N, C-alpha and C positions, 0 to 999 in steps of 0.2 A: 479476782479475790468480789466473791458479790457482794451487793453493798443492804446493808443493814441499817435501818433508821428505826423508827417504832416497830415495823413490820419485821415478822421474822418464820419461816416455815421451819415446823417442829414435827420431827416423825418421834413421837408415842408406842415403843415396843415393849408392851409387858404381857403376860398371860392371864396374872391375876388379876379377876374382873375390879375388884376392890381398889388394887391399885390402879388399872389403868383408868378407872373412873378417876380415881386422886390425883394423876401423874394430868389429865387431861384438862382436869379442874384448872390446875394451877397453870399448865400452859395460854388454858384462854382467859386469866384473867388481863390480859391486854387483848382487846377485843380485834385488835391489829395482826394478830399471830394466826398463822392458818396452821391448822394441829391435822397431822394422819394419824390415826393410831393403827398398831399391826398386832397381831397375837401370837406370830413365832417370827425368827429371827430371816428366816427365808424370806418370807414376804416382806420384810424391811429391805433386805438389797434388791428384790426384786423391783423395786420402786425407786431406786435410787435414782432413778431418770428426771424424777419431780425437783430434784436438787434440795435437798433438806441443808440446810443452816447447822440446825443440831438435831443431834437425836437422844432420847432419853430411853436407856438401853437397858432392859434387868437383865442381870449376870444369867442366870437361871433360868434359861428358856427351852423347852420341849425338845425340840430339832437341833439347837445348833448352842454348842457351847459360847457361853459373850466374849473369849478371848479372839474367837475364829471370827465371831461378828463383826467385832471393832476392827479386827487388821483388814477384814474387806472393806468396811466403810472408809477408812483411812487411804488403803490403795486404790478407791474410786476417786477419791479429792481428798486428802492432806488435810485442808482446814475448815473441815466439816467437824463443828463441835462434838463430843461423846463424854453425854454423863452417864456414869452407871451406878444401879440400884442394885443394890445387894442384901441378901439376909446374912449373909459370912461378915466375918468380924477382924479377920484375920490382916491382919499389916500387911504383909510379906505379899498377900494377895491383893490388894490395895496399891502396894508399891508396885508389882508388876503392870500391871492395866494402868497405872498413871505413865510408867515407862515404854510404856507399849502406845503412847497419844491418849489417851482416855485425857479428858479436860477436867474432870472431876468425879471422885468415888464417893457416893453416899448409900451408910448404910440404911436399912430401914426399921427404923425406929420412930418414937413420938416426934423427932424434929427434923423427919423427911420433909415436911411437905415446906416446912420455912426453908431448909440449906437448900430446896431443889430450887424455889422461886429464887434464890441470892446467887443458886448457879447459875442461873438463867441469867438474869441481869449483871452477872459480870460477864459472861460470855459476852453480850453484847456487845458490851462496852469495851473490852479486849478488842473483838474483832472490828468495831467502829474504830477506833486507837489503829488496828493494822491497816487497813482501809486508807486512813487517812496519810501515814507515813509510806505507804505504795504508793496514791496519786500525786503525794511531793515529789518522789523519787522519780515520777516518770515523767512530772515537772521539770523536774532539774536536770532530766535525761533530755529531752527535747531542748529545753534552751541552749543543751551543747552538744544538738546536731550540728554537722561541720556546718551545714551551709545559714545555721541562723548563729553560731557563735564565732565565728571565723568568717569576718568578713572580709571581700575582694576578689576581684576578678582579673587583676593583672597578674602577669608570667610568672614574676617571681613567688607569688603567692598559691600560682595553681602548680609550681616544684611541692612548695607545702605541705598542698591538698592529696598531693602522690604519695606523697612519704606517710602522712598521716594515715591513711588510709590501706598502707601497706603494716603501718605498727598493731590497726587492731586487728592483725589478722594474724599475730602473735603474740608471744609473753617478752621480746626481747627488750631489754632495756634502752629507753631512747634518751639522747641525750639532745639537750635544746640550747642553741647557741645566737646570739645578738643580743642587741644592745638593750640597754635599760629600756623598759613600757616598751618593748617591741609586739608581746603579747605573750611571752613563754608559758604562762601559768594558764592563761584561756585554751591553748592549744593544749597542754596538759591535762586540761580538765576534760577538752571533748574527745581526747583520746581515752583515759578513763567512763566516760560515759557512752564512748558507741564502742565499747569490748564487752566480753563474759564478764567482766568484772565488774560490771557497773550496778550491779548490785550489793556491792560491798563499798566497804568506806574510800575515800579520796583523804588520804592526810596528805596537808602541804606543810611544811617547815623552810624557813627562809635562815639559812645557816649565818647567814653575816646580821641576823638581828641577834642573833644569841650569844652572850658575855662566854667567855671561853673557858671557862672556870662551871660552868652549866650546859657544855657542850655534850659531854658524855652520858649524862642523866638524862638530858634529852633524848637522844638517838636512842640508848639501851635501854632505860629505865633504871633505878635504885631499888634494892631493898633496905627492909625498914631498919636504922640504927647504921645505914653503909657511912654516913656522914653527919656531922652535927646538923640539927635540921631536918635529917631524914627520917620522920615521923610516923611513915606508913612507907609500905611499897607501892612503888609509882609505875606503870610501865610506859616503855619509851615508844616512841615515833613508829619502830621496826612492828612490835606487837599490836599498837592499835589498829597498824597496816594489813593487818593482816587477812588472807582473802580481796583486799583490794589492790590501791594502788597509791604508792607514798613517793612525794613529788618533793626533791632535794632541790631549793633552790641555792643560788648561789654555792654552787656544791665545792668552788675554789676558796672557800673562808673555813673548810674544815680544818682545823688545827692538825698539823704532820702527825703531832703524836696520838692522833686518834683512828690514822689514814688506815694504818693497820688492821685495829678491829672493826674498822666500816669495811676495808677487803674482805677479812674474814665472815663477816655478817653475808656479804654482798653474793662469795662465793658458798659458802654454806647454807642460806638461806636459814640461820640460827644465829641468836645473840647470848651475852651471859649481861644481866645486868650488875649494874654497879656493887660491889658487897657482896654479890653472889656468888654461887659456884657452878650452879645447874643450869643447862644447857636450854636455850627455850628456842623452838623452831617457829617458822612463821613462815606465809605463801602471799607473797607480794608483789608486786609489777613494780622497777622501781624506774621514773623519770628524774634525771637531775637536769639544772638548766645555769647556764652562768653568762655573765657578760666577758668574761674574760677571756683569755688563749690561752687553755688548759696546757697545751702542748708547750708554749714559752715559759708556762708554770711548772712544769717537770722538767724542763730545760736547767731551771734556775735554781731546781731542788726544792721549791715551795709542795711539788705535788707528789705523788707515788707513780712511778711509771705503770708500775703491775696495776695499782686501782686504777689509773688513767684509762688503759685498755679493757679493763673489766666494765667500767662503767657507760666507754666509749657508744658501742654498741651501736642502734640505726642514729645517726647523724641528721638533725634538723635546724638547717642555719635560717634564724628568723631575719628577713630584711626590713631594713631601717625602712621607716614612712616615707623618706623620701625618694627611696629606690619602687616606692609601689606607683608613682603615677594617680593616676584615677580612681585608687581605691582610696583617697583621701575624701574625696568629696562622697564617694560612697558610705563611709564609715560615718563622715561627718552628719550626712543625711539619718545614719542608723542612731546616734546618738542623739542627735535633736529630738528624732520622735521619739525616744527610750525617756528622756529629760521629762519633754512634753505631757506625756503619759503620765509618768512618775509624780508630778509636780500639776496636776490639774490646770495645765495651761492653756491656753485655744494653741491652734495647729499653728504650725511658723514653716517659713521656707529661706533659704539661701538665697539673698539679693545674685545677682550674676556679678556683681564688684567685690561682691562678699565673697565669692567662689574665688572669683582671682587671686584674692586677697592668700586664701586660706591655699590653693596651689601654687604660689609665690615663695610658702617659708618654709626654710628648712629643717622643722621641727625636731631639735635637737633629743627631746622627751619621747619621741615617737607617737604611738598610737596614747598611750597614755596621756602625754602633752595635750593632743586634739581633744579629745574629751572634756578634758578641762577648760579649755581655752570654747567649744561647744555650749558648753552648760554656761559659761560667764556670759556668752556671747546671748542666750538663750532670756536671760536677767533682766540683761542691759538692753534689749531691743524695745522700742516702741511702740511697733507694730507687728501686723501678720509673718514680717518678710524683717530677716535679718538684715543689716547694711554694712558697710566696709566697717565703719567707723564702730560700729560695735563689738568691734573683730579686735582684742588685746592680745599681742605677744608680749609673754610677760616671763620670758625662759632667763634665769640667772648665766646661760651660757650661751647666749646670741653674740659674743664677741667674738668664739671658737670659729663661726662658720664667717669668713670674709672673702671668702674666694670667687663670689659674686662681685666683687667690686673690682673696678680699673687701677692698681695699682704694679709701680714697677718691683721686678725680683726682690730689689734693694729694701723698699715697702713690706713686703711680704718677708722677708725676713726677720725685719724689725717687727713686727707684728707677732710671729710665733714666737722670738725671744723674749716678748715680753710679756708672751700669755704664759708662758712654762714660768717665768720669774715667778709672776702672780700665785702660781699654783705653788709654788716650792719655796715663797715666803722670801723669794731672792735670794734663795744659796744658790751662788753663782759656780764651786765646783761641782755639785750635782745637777745644774740644765746643761753645764757644757759637755758633762760626760754623756747625759743621755741626747743631746741633740748632734754629741761627735761634732765640737767648735772648739776654737781656743779662749780660755777666760778672758784674754787680752781683749780678745774679739767684742766679748758681753760687758767689760768693765767700762770699755770706748763707747759703745752705746749708752751705758749709763750714765757717762760723763758729759754725752753731747745731750740727751735729757734733761741734765741737770743746766745743762748754759742754755737750752732755749726756755726752761722755766725761768 
């Protein structure tokens, strides 16, 4: 899209000498406008290589019909603005020209000068806004280029990159699997912004964060009056993602009673709003994500098998951060540089002991946890180098990762049992069933603990 600030290249196409002089005068009120005047439609078309931003076009030219000139201008470049000036007052003519792509239709009457001036100003404002939106879209797309958004060179991440490149070549459904914080949403955005759908919306919804009673309306929308509080029609995420990508995070949390409707939506690419009867079509790429084992959820009866196979598509397993080796330092450097720039801090680096400390940690919260740790370290550092003591691991799940300690098998067994007892509020029968051990064994451990205290 061409850039328009105050400067603007305007064609005046008018065979009437008086109107030609008037339109040229209005167009040149801004001295930075570059104005070219033509008396026939063909002259205008012959000079389109000058790349005008805006054309003031007389509807009744001596050589070509106004409709034909308009169509050829729009065929040359769609975003050239065309303002039609005409002696005709027929509404049907104006409507037809506006439908054909004219920016405005102005009758040649006593108000033509002011209306033309307003139309030029309005076109420039809208054009500028469109350009800013396009630049923002390009900026976002650049941010989510594979090399910029998904950091890492480890073998597990190279496998992810290979699958991402395959994903953008088609419209196949993608399923992202991996631990919380491993970067599933970043990968989903990267696939979207590197695919032919990049111009469309990216709509993300976390199914685990939506109350069950609101899930149907969130997904499929609702009609006015569908239920108490439905004061207006609402479009759901399927409709909102039309021509783009719909990212369903934590898809295993979708209530079982809605999975049939979700299956229909995915199969038929159509939904029915709550309280409605009409089928509404949509065209969206679907990407799902989950940290749960969907196959196990199917076996347990919590997830429909037919929906599982419909959503599985191209499966991408996101490795945990502890599986990615040197990627930890690559990511840490990236997050540090990003945080320093955003907060206008002096440049910083990690000291060798700080790097060693990061590499020795298990990161139960994965990439998300690393980012938080790096940002806190940057704040705590006193100089231009982050030291070992500036790095603070505060994960509430650290006690889960104890396999690096030198313990006996019996001690490991006790740790595991007490971890699950704490997780399930000391529900002994439940833990016994989960770990496939006798309840008496657990009660004995609890008794031993009490005696030691």
